[in-house]
N, C-alpha and C positions, 0 to 999 in steps of 0.2 A: 576671609572673614566676612560674611555678607551684609551686601548692603540695603540699609535701611527702608524701612518704609515710602519716607521722604524716595531717601534714593532712587528707589524702585520707580517711584511715581515720575519722577523729574525724567528718568532714560526710557520710560515706557510712554510718556510726552512728545518723544522724537528733542533731538541733539541741540534742537536749539532753544530748547524749556529751561536752561539753565542759565544762558547767557540773558533768557527774558531775564528769569526772574534775580539774577543779578544784578544786573535795569534798572531793575523796581530796587532791588534793595538803595541799592545806589543811587535815586533819586529822591526819594526818603529822604537817605543822610543828606543829601545835597539842598536839602528845603528846609531843613533841619537849621544851616547855617547860614541860607542866607533869611531866611525870618528869625533869626538870632541877630546878623549882622540889619535889616530894618532898624533894628533900637539905635543901634549902634554911631559912635562920630563914624565918617566913610575917610579915609584916604584915597585918594588919583590920582591914578599916574594916566600918562596913553604911554600909548601900544611905537606905532609908524607915525602919526599925525597928529596934533592937535584936536581935531573932533572923534579920531579913537581915542573914549576914554577906558579903564578898566580899573575895578578898585583891589584892594583886598583881598573880599572877599571870593573873586572871577578867579583868581588867585589860589586860593584854600579850597574852591570848589571842580577848581584846572588841577588842581594836585592830587586831589583828596579820590574823585576818577583813574584818573591815570596808573597813580601803585593800587588801587586796588584790580580794574582790571588788567594787568603786567602781575602783578601776585595768584590770583586766579585763574588767570590766562597765561601763562607762561609761555606758553609757544602761539597765539594767534598773533599774525601778524597789525603792528596800529599804526597807522598815521601821525601817529604823537612821536614816531621814534624817531622817524624822520626830524622834525622840532626840537625837540626835548634833547637829544645825544651831544 
């Protein structure tokens, strides 16, 4: 199967272009989640102390980013794999 024009452009731009494009797409999707959450009631919990707050939105965005990166780049090593495994 011959690579599409878009695939060829990404390859020509270098090995980091695909990673950059994935990061941009994920940032946009995360922004949509955050923007929607601004209009909703917040559920807040703590992480390590009472001053270390985390919202349900934080968890949603983190889960989105980690799962998508693992799916798109299964061979990449992630510092999150040490935390979430």
